[in-house]
Every structure is written in C-alpha cells, then in structure tokens.
MDTraj code that builds the backbone (N, CA, C; nanometers):
import mdtraj as md
import numpy as np

residues = "PRO SER ILE CYS GLU PRO LEU ASP LYS GLN TRP TYR GLN ARG ARG VAL ARG ALA GLY GLY GLU PRO VAL ASP PRO TYR PHE GLU HIS ARG LYS LYS GLN ALA ASP ALA MET GLN PRO HIS ARG PRO TYR GLU LYS CYS ASP THR LEU LYS GLN PHE LEU ASP ASN ASP ARG LYS VAL LEU ARG PHE TYR CYS VAL TRP ASP HIS SER SER GLU MET PHE GLY ASP VAL ARG GLU LEU ILE LEU HIS TYR PHE LEU ALA ASP ASP THR MET GLU ILE ARG GLU VAL ILE LYS ALA ASN SER GLY ARG ASP ALA ALA PRO LYS PHE LEU HIS ARG SER LYS VAL PRO LYS GLU VAL GLY ALA LEU HIS LYS PRO GLY GLU ILE THR GLN ARG THR VAL LEU ASN VAL PHE GLY PRO".split()
xyz = np.array([
    [0.0834, -0.1185, 0.0000],
    [0.0000, 0.0000, 0.0000],
    [0.0875, 0.1242, 0.0000],
    [0.0592, 0.2149, -0.0899],
    [0.1351, 0.3387, -0.1042],
    [0.0701, 0.4491, -0.0219],
    [0.1547, 0.5304, 0.0406],
    [0.1045, 0.6393, 0.1236],
    [0.0776, 0.7628, 0.0391],
    [0.1556, 0.7836, -0.0693],
    [0.1418, 0.9066, -0.1484],
    [0.0362, 0.8916, -0.2568],
    [-0.0062, 1.0037, -0.3085],
    [-0.1048, 1.0096, -0.4156],
    [-0.0442, 0.9550, -0.5455],
    [-0.1230, 0.9076, -0.6390],
    [-0.0706, 0.8549, -0.7665],
    [0.0051, 0.9610, -0.8476],
    [-0.0423, 1.0837, -0.8482],
    [0.0281, 1.1899, -0.9226],
    [0.1640, 1.2192, -0.8609],
    [0.1707, 1.2206, -0.7273],
    [0.2985, 1.2430, -0.6592],
    [0.3964, 1.1297, -0.6892],
    [0.3416, 1.0092, -0.6926],
    [0.4258, 0.8928, -0.7191],
    [0.4833, 0.9005, -0.8610],
    [0.4002, 0.9401, -0.9577],
    [0.4480, 0.9536, -1.0961],
    [0.5552, 1.0624, -1.1057],
    [0.5310, 1.1761, -1.0399],
    [0.6282, 1.2857, -1.0421],
    [0.7613, 1.2409, -0.9836],
    [0.7566, 1.1674, -0.8728],
    [0.8778, 1.1202, -0.8064],
    [0.9512, 1.0187, -0.8940],
    [0.8778, 0.9284, -0.9564],
    [0.9402, 0.8258, -1.0402],
    [1.0076, 0.8854, -1.1636],
    [0.9520, 0.9935, -1.2162],
    [1.0145, 1.0587, -1.3328],
    [1.1468, 1.1254, -1.2955],
    [1.1623, 1.1626, -1.1704],
    [1.2822, 1.2334, -1.1285],
    [1.3832, 1.1465, -1.0542],
    [1.3616, 1.0204, -1.0464],
    [1.4536, 0.9306, -0.9773],
    [1.5552, 0.8771, -1.0764],
    [1.6827, 0.8802, -1.0369],
    [1.7912, 0.8266, -1.1198],
    [1.7908, 0.6749, -1.1142],
    [1.8835, 0.6164, -1.1903],
    [1.8975, 0.4712, -1.1893],
    [1.9438, 0.4218, -1.0534],
    [2.0159, 0.5024, -0.9797],
    [2.0667, 0.4639, -0.8484],
    [1.9618, 0.4698, -0.7392],
    [1.8451, 0.5239, -0.7667],
    [1.7377, 0.5270, -0.6681],
    [1.7219, 0.6591, -0.5966],
    [1.8046, 0.7607, -0.6270],
    [1.7902, 0.8893, -0.5591],
    [1.7258, 0.9904, -0.6552],
    [1.6458, 1.0812, -0.6024],
    [1.5782, 1.1764, -0.6907],
    [1.6760, 1.2787, -0.7501],
    [1.6432, 1.3271, -0.8686],
    [1.7235, 1.4281, -0.9365],
    [1.6782, 1.5654, -0.8891],
    [1.7729, 1.6447, -0.8419],
    [1.7433, 1.7802, -0.7979],
    [1.7879, 1.8751, -0.9086],
    [1.6952, 1.9439, -0.9767],
    [1.7345, 2.0319, -1.0881],
    [1.8312, 2.1421, -1.0462],
    [1.8133, 2.1984, -0.9271],
    [1.9033, 2.3038, -0.8815],
    [2.0433, 2.2481, -0.8588],
    [2.0525, 2.1309, -0.7965],
    [2.1818, 2.0683, -0.7729],
    [2.2509, 2.0366, -0.9057],
    [2.1773, 1.9890, -1.0031],
    [2.2340, 1.9587, -1.1354],
    [2.2870, 2.0862, -1.2017],
    [2.2110, 2.1943, -1.1894],
    [2.2536, 2.3227, -1.2465],
    [2.3826, 2.3707, -1.1804],
    [2.3913, 2.3619, -1.0479],
    [2.5120, 2.4044, -0.9762],
    [2.6313, 2.3153, -1.0111],
    [2.6065, 2.1864, -1.0288],
    [2.7138, 2.0936, -1.0651],
    [2.7676, 2.1260, -1.2041],
    [2.6781, 2.1612, -1.2975],
    [2.7207, 2.2008, -1.4328],
    [2.8064, 2.3267, -1.4275],
    [2.7658, 2.4223, -1.3447],
    [2.8436, 2.5450, -1.3309],
    [2.9813, 2.5174, -1.2706],
    [2.9878, 2.4318, -1.1708],
    [3.1161, 2.3987, -1.1077],
    [3.2070, 2.3245, -1.2058],
    [3.1502, 2.2364, -1.2852],
    [3.2300, 2.1641, -1.3852],
    [3.2827, 2.2581, -1.4925],
    [3.2050, 2.3598, -1.5262],
    [3.2483, 2.4550, -1.6289],
    [3.3659, 2.5394, -1.5804],
    [3.3795, 2.5570, -1.4499],
    [3.4893, 2.6371, -1.3962],
    [3.6189, 2.5576, -1.3831],
    [3.6122, 2.4267, -1.3957],
    [3.7320, 2.3433, -1.3875],
    [3.8100, 2.3547, -1.5179],
    [3.9426, 2.3499, -1.5130],
    [4.0204, 2.3555, -1.6361],
    [3.9941, 2.2317, -1.7212],
    [4.0027, 2.2508, -1.8517],
    [3.9760, 2.1402, -1.9435],
    [4.0870, 2.0369, -1.9398],
    [4.2085, 2.0803, -1.9120],
    [4.3213, 1.9883, -1.9048],
    [4.3901, 2.0061, -1.7691],
    [4.3375, 1.9459, -1.6645],
    [4.3962, 1.9681, -1.5320],
    [4.5354, 1.9083, -1.5172],
    [4.5731, 1.8158, -1.6049],
    [4.7051, 1.7550, -1.5941],
    [4.8150, 1.8476, -1.6443],
    [4.7794, 1.9517, -1.7201],
    [4.8776, 2.0479, -1.7697],
    [4.8777, 2.1693, -1.6780],
    [4.9676, 2.1702, -1.5841],
    [4.9754, 2.2833, -1.4919],
    [5.0639, 2.3900, -1.5549],
    [5.0113, 2.5081, -1.5630],
    [5.0842, 2.6183, -1.6251],
    [5.1212, 2.7183, -1.5153],
    [5.2475, 2.7184, -1.4769],
    [5.2937, 2.8079, -1.3711],
    [5.3490, 2.9342, -1.4367],
    [5.2620, 3.0316, -1.4597],
    [5.3038, 3.1527, -1.5296],
    [5.3913, 3.2420, -1.4423],
    [5.3740, 3.2377, -1.3118],
    [5.4584, 3.3197, -1.2243],
    [5.6031, 3.2715, -1.2307],
    [5.6240, 3.1411, -1.2263],
    [5.7594, 3.0862, -1.2356],
    [5.8208, 3.1205, -1.3710],
    [5.7404, 3.1072, -1.4762],
    [5.7889, 3.1413, -1.6103],
    [5.8290, 3.2886, -1.6156],
    [5.7483, 3.3749, -1.5557],
    [5.7791, 3.5174, -1.5552],
    [5.9070, 3.5464, -1.4770],
    [5.9196, 3.4872, -1.3580],
    [6.0366, 3.5139, -1.2745],
    [6.1649, 3.4592, -1.3371],
    [6.1553, 3.3434, -1.4023],
    [6.2742, 3.2847, -1.4657],
    [6.3165, 3.3603, -1.5909],
    [6.2196, 3.4130, -1.6643],
    [6.2496, 3.4698, -1.7956],
    [6.2250, 3.6189, -1.8064],
    [6.2117, 3.6882, -1.6944],
    [6.1871, 3.8318, -1.6997],
    [6.3034, 3.9023, -1.7695],
    [6.2714, 3.9903, -1.8612],
    [6.3668, 4.0696, -1.9389],
    [6.4530, 3.9849, -2.0330],
    [6.4089, 3.8644, -2.0629],
    [6.4776, 3.7813, -2.1621],
    [6.3955, 3.7848, -2.2900],
    [6.4606, 3.8240, -2.3986],
    [6.3919, 3.8419, -2.5263],
    [6.4733, 3.7751, -2.6358],
    [6.4053, 3.6988, -2.7206],
    [6.4701, 3.6435, -2.8383],
    [6.4514, 3.7426, -2.9521],
    [6.5587, 3.7702, -3.0261],
    [6.5507, 3.8664, -3.1364],
    [6.5877, 3.7949, -3.2655],
    [6.5009, 3.8085, -3.3648],
    [6.5250, 3.7489, -3.4960],
    [6.5223, 3.8594, -3.6005],
    [6.6179, 3.8566, -3.6914],
    [6.6196, 3.9523, -3.8023],
    [6.5508, 3.8857, -3.9202],
    [6.4507, 3.9536, -3.9741],
    [6.3658, 3.8949, -4.0778],
    [6.3644, 3.9843, -4.2015],
    [6.3248, 3.9244, -4.3111],
    [6.3080, 3.9979, -4.4364],
    [6.1718, 3.9616, -4.4930],
    [6.0981, 4.0636, -4.5340],
    [5.9699, 4.0415, -4.6004],
    [5.9883, 4.0820, -4.7452],
    [5.9915, 3.9837, -4.8329],
    [6.0108, 4.0085, -4.9748],
    [5.8747, 4.0241, -5.0401],
    [5.8380, 4.1466, -5.0633],
    [5.7081, 4.1808, -5.1207],
    [5.7273, 4.2367, -5.2617],
    [5.8441, 4.2093, -5.3227],
    [5.8798, 4.2706, -5.4506],
    [5.8023, 4.2128, -5.5685],
    [5.7356, 4.1003, -5.5526],
    [5.6593, 4.0434, -5.6641],
    [5.5297, 4.1198, -5.6896],
    [5.4835, 4.1956, -5.5918],
    [5.3608, 4.2757, -5.6069],
    [5.3944, 4.4124, -5.6670],
    [5.2930, 4.4756, -5.7229],
    [5.3134, 4.6098, -5.7769],
    [5.3453, 4.7054, -5.6620],
    [5.4455, 4.7851, -5.6758],
    [5.4947, 4.8796, -5.5748],
    [5.5452, 4.8092, -5.4494],
    [5.5699, 4.6812, -5.4568],
    [5.6221, 4.6074, -5.3426],
    [5.7736, 4.6198, -5.3371],
    [5.8299, 4.5975, -5.2227],
    [5.9747, 4.6026, -5.2070],
    [6.0161, 4.5057, -5.0968],
    [6.1419, 4.5039, -5.0658],
    [6.1942, 4.4176, -4.9605],
    [6.2036, 4.4997, -4.8327],
    [6.1409, 4.4491, -4.7270],
    [6.1431, 4.5201, -4.5990],
    [6.2196, 4.4392, -4.4960],
    [6.2976, 4.5080, -4.4166],
    [6.3705, 4.4434, -4.3072],
    [6.2895, 4.4593, -4.1792],
    [6.2772, 4.3498, -4.1059],
    [6.1972, 4.3492, -3.9835],
    [6.2785, 4.2870, -3.8704],
    [6.2422, 4.3211, -3.7483],
    [6.2991, 4.2580, -3.6299],
    [6.1837, 4.2000, -3.5501],
    [6.1915, 4.0710, -3.5207],
    [6.0893, 4.0032, -3.4437],
    [6.1429, 3.9835, -3.3025],
    [6.0701, 4.0319, -3.2045],
    [6.1056, 4.0135, -3.0630],
    [6.0077, 3.9140, -3.0024],
    [6.0605, 3.8072, -2.9426],
    [5.9773, 3.7091, -2.8724],
    [6.0113, 3.7194, -2.7243],
    [5.9128, 3.7572, -2.6436],
    [5.9325, 3.7789, -2.5009],
    [5.9051, 3.6482, -2.4262],
    [6.0076, 3.5934, -2.3634],
    [5.9960, 3.4636, -2.2973],
    [5.9127, 3.4701, -2.1692],
    [5.9034, 3.5859, -2.1074],
    [5.8323, 3.5985, -1.9801],
    [5.6837, 3.5689, -1.9943],
    [5.6223, 3.6120, -2.1043],
    [5.4778, 3.5925, -2.1189],
    [5.4371, 3.5376, -2.2555],
    [5.5321, 3.4834, -2.3314],
    [5.5049, 3.4223, -2.4622],
    [5.4317, 3.5174, -2.5563],
    [5.4786, 3.6412, -2.5631],
    [5.4229, 3.7363, -2.6578],
    [5.5314, 3.7739, -2.7576],
    [5.4886, 3.8360, -2.8663],
    [5.5863, 3.8799, -2.9651],
    [5.5428, 4.0108, -3.0281],
    [5.6407, 4.0814, -3.0835],
    [5.6131, 4.2028, -3.1584],
    [5.7056, 4.2035, -3.2791],
    [5.6634, 4.2734, -3.3813],
    [5.7455, 4.2859, -3.5012],
    [5.7656, 4.4341, -3.5274],
    [5.8917, 4.4730, -3.5424],
    [5.9269, 4.6122, -3.5716],
    [5.9937, 4.6188, -3.7079],
    [5.9657, 4.7250, -3.7784],
    [6.0256, 4.7438, -3.9097],
    [6.1503, 4.8313, -3.8971],
    [6.2557, 4.7933, -3.9678],
    [6.3784, 4.8734, -3.9706],
    [6.3596, 4.9753, -4.0831],
    [6.3489, 5.1016, -4.0451],
    [6.3244, 5.2074, -4.1430],
    [6.4528, 5.2863, -4.1636],
    [6.5001, 5.2874, -4.2837],
    [6.6222, 5.3605, -4.3166],
    [6.5903, 5.5098, -4.3253],
    [6.6911, 5.5916, -4.3019],
    [6.6731, 5.7368, -4.3099],
    [6.6406, 5.7770, -4.4537],
    [6.5511, 5.8714, -4.4695],
    [6.5096, 5.9247, -4.5996],
    [6.4547, 5.8170, -4.6929],
    [6.3884, 5.7181, -4.6364],
    [6.3312, 5.6116, -4.7189],
    [6.1913, 5.6476, -4.7684],
    [6.1331, 5.7525, -4.7131],
    [5.9997, 5.7934, -4.7545],
    [5.8892, 5.7190, -4.6809],
    [5.9246, 5.6351, -4.5874],
    [5.8246, 5.5594, -4.5108],
    [5.7877, 5.6356, -4.3835],
    [5.6738, 5.6010, -4.3289],
    [5.6279, 5.6610, -4.2042],
    [5.7245, 5.6241, -4.0922],
    [5.7432, 5.7125, -3.9979],
    [5.8424, 5.6928, -3.8930],
    [5.7940, 5.6006, -3.7811],
    [5.6765, 5.5389, -3.7944],
    [5.6272, 5.4467, -3.6918],
    [5.6784, 5.3063, -3.7239],
    [5.7753, 5.2583, -3.6467],
    [5.8384, 5.1314, -3.6823],
    [5.7610, 5.0072, -3.6388],
    [5.6526, 5.0237, -3.5656],
    [5.5816, 4.9068, -3.5136],
    [5.4983, 4.8434, -3.6244],
    [5.5362, 4.7227, -3.6630],
    [5.4668, 4.6490, -3.7682],
    [5.3529, 4.5673, -3.7082],
    [5.3769, 4.5062, -3.5919],
    [5.2746, 4.4323, -3.5179],
    [5.2983, 4.4606, -3.3702],
    [5.1956, 4.5095, -3.3010],
    [5.2142, 4.5418, -3.1596],
    [5.2286, 4.4139, -3.0767],
    [5.2840, 4.4265, -2.9592],
    [5.3114, 4.3119, -2.8727],
    [5.1819, 4.2431, -2.8334],
    [5.1721, 4.1156, -2.8688],
    [5.0522, 4.0390, -2.8390],
    [5.0836, 3.8903, -2.8460],
    [4.9905, 3.8123, -2.7966],
    [5.0057, 3.6672, -2.8053],
    [4.9702, 3.6232, -2.9462],
    [5.0346, 3.5159, -2.9884],
    [5.0108, 3.4622, -3.1221],
    [4.9386, 3.3295, -3.1051],
    [4.8335, 3.3043, -3.1836],
    [4.7646, 3.1755, -3.1698],
    [4.8582, 3.0602, -3.2005],
    [4.8492, 2.9542, -3.1195],
    [4.9410, 2.8424, -3.1353],
    [4.8916, 2.7414, -3.2376],
    [4.7617, 2.7294, -3.2555],
    [4.7101, 2.6314, -3.3497],
    [4.6140, 2.6987, -3.4460],
    [4.6459, 2.6889, -3.5721],
    [4.5619, 2.7436, -3.6766],
    [4.5479, 2.6357, -3.7827],
    [4.4375, 2.6339, -3.8522],
    [4.4047, 2.5319, -3.9512],
    [4.5148, 2.4851, -4.0438],
    [4.4918, 2.4872, -4.1715],
    [4.5790, 2.4250, -4.2713],
    [4.6949, 2.5156, -4.3113],
    [4.7737, 2.5578, -4.2172],
    [4.8923, 2.6370, -4.2458],
    [5.0148, 2.5539, -4.2154],
    [5.1304, 2.5984, -4.2637],
    [5.2534, 2.5250, -4.2377],
    [5.2855, 2.5304, -4.0888],
    [5.3220, 2.4172, -4.0341],
    [5.3577, 2.4074, -3.8932],
    [5.5051, 2.4436, -3.8746],
    [5.5450, 2.4909, -3.7571],
    [5.6857, 2.5183, -3.7324],
    [5.7694, 2.3918, -3.7493],
    [5.8805, 2.4051, -3.8206],
    [5.9675, 2.2915, -3.8434],
    [5.9352, 2.2140, -3.9697],
    [5.8226, 2.2443, -4.0325],
    [5.7860, 2.1755, -4.1559],
    [5.8751, 2.2264, -4.2694],
    [5.9235, 2.1373, -4.3526],
    [6.0173, 2.1746, -4.4584],
    [5.9402, 2.2367, -4.5746],
    [5.9746, 2.3610, -4.6059],
    [5.9157, 2.4322, -4.7196],
    [6.0289, 2.5014, -4.7947],
    [5.9954, 2.5682, -4.9053],
    [6.0987, 2.6393, -4.9797],
    [6.1537, 2.7557, -4.8986],
    [6.0694, 2.8172, -4.8191],
    [6.1095, 2.9317, -4.7373],
    [6.0633, 2.9087, -4.5948],
    [6.1194, 2.9823, -4.5045],
    [6.0712, 2.9798, -4.3679],
    [5.9514, 3.0728, -4.3611],
    [5.8377, 3.0195, -4.3200],
    [5.7140, 3.0954, -4.3212],
    [5.6713, 3.1205, -4.1782],
    [5.6389, 3.2458, -4.1487],
    [5.5861, 3.2825, -4.0185],
    [5.4506, 3.3454, -4.0431],
    [5.3457, 3.2788, -3.9985],
    [5.2106, 3.3298, -4.0135],
    [5.1778, 3.4151, -3.8932],
    [5.1472, 3.5412, -3.9164],
    [5.1180, 3.6352, -3.8074],
    [4.9756, 3.6848, -3.8249],
    [4.8985, 3.6756, -3.7174],
    [4.7614, 3.7228, -3.7189],
    [4.7515, 3.8375, -3.6205],
    [4.7142, 3.9527, -3.6665],
    [4.7035, 4.0672, -3.5770],
    [4.6313, 4.1808, -3.6463],
    [4.6000, 4.2832, -3.5709],
    [4.5289, 4.3974, -3.6294],
    [4.6191, 4.4809, -3.7186],
])
top = md.Topology()
chain = top.add_chain()
for i, resn in enumerate(residues, 1):
    res = top.add_residue(resn, chain, resSeq=i)
    for name in ("N", "CA", "C"):
        top.add_atom(name, md.element.get_by_symbol(name[0]), res)
traj = md.Trajectory(xyz[None], top)
C-alpha cells in the first residue's frame, strides 16, 4: 500500500535516477556550473609566475626579411621580431632607413600573443621552400 497520491508517485518516479535517488534540478545546475569552472586539461599545470620570474627581461631577437617585390609597388622590408619569454608574446618592428619615404612608426605588429594552433597552415619545423611565419594581428 502506497502512502502518497498517484500523481505524486508519478512525479517522483520521473525524477529518480537509476541509483534510486531523486534528481534535484538546482543541484544539477550548480554541478554544471562547477564543472564549467574546472580547467579542461587539469594535468597540464601552467605556472606563469615561475615562467615570468625565470624569464623576466629575456627576449629572443630574430632579423627577418619580407620580400614583397613580386607585387606592384612592393619592395623588400627588413623586420625585427622580438619574442618575449616571460609571457610568450611577440612584436614585429620594421627597420626604417633614413630618408626612405616611409612613415616613422616602426611598429609592424604590436606586442601580443600569437595563436598556437591554426588550420591548414605550415607548422613550425615543416620543410618548405622558405621559412614561413604566419602572423595574425590587427
């Protein structure tokens, strides 16, 4: 003999899990929110403070050439790429010769993070005719 009403019994049975305990919608919502705040890859610990302290004021400098001479009014430009080890950012500056007729603002790409994974582009270390650096920025 059941103590509860038939409608109550149906409502309870619809909300009971396979384990026999009722499903609480609020608890499920809070659990989803807590799971969303967890890192997607907890096994990859990224200690940015240690990276900053170890590599503060350490910069890799690369001298680059952009050969744009195949285009109309294109020419060869000399660039300097700075890669900042402290926060994994980079900037590109243009080497502007005196009386070259170019604007005196040497910043080609402002300091920013570069996306690490992009679709069907050449990967670092892949053998090509030239060394290609894909830069995405404003």
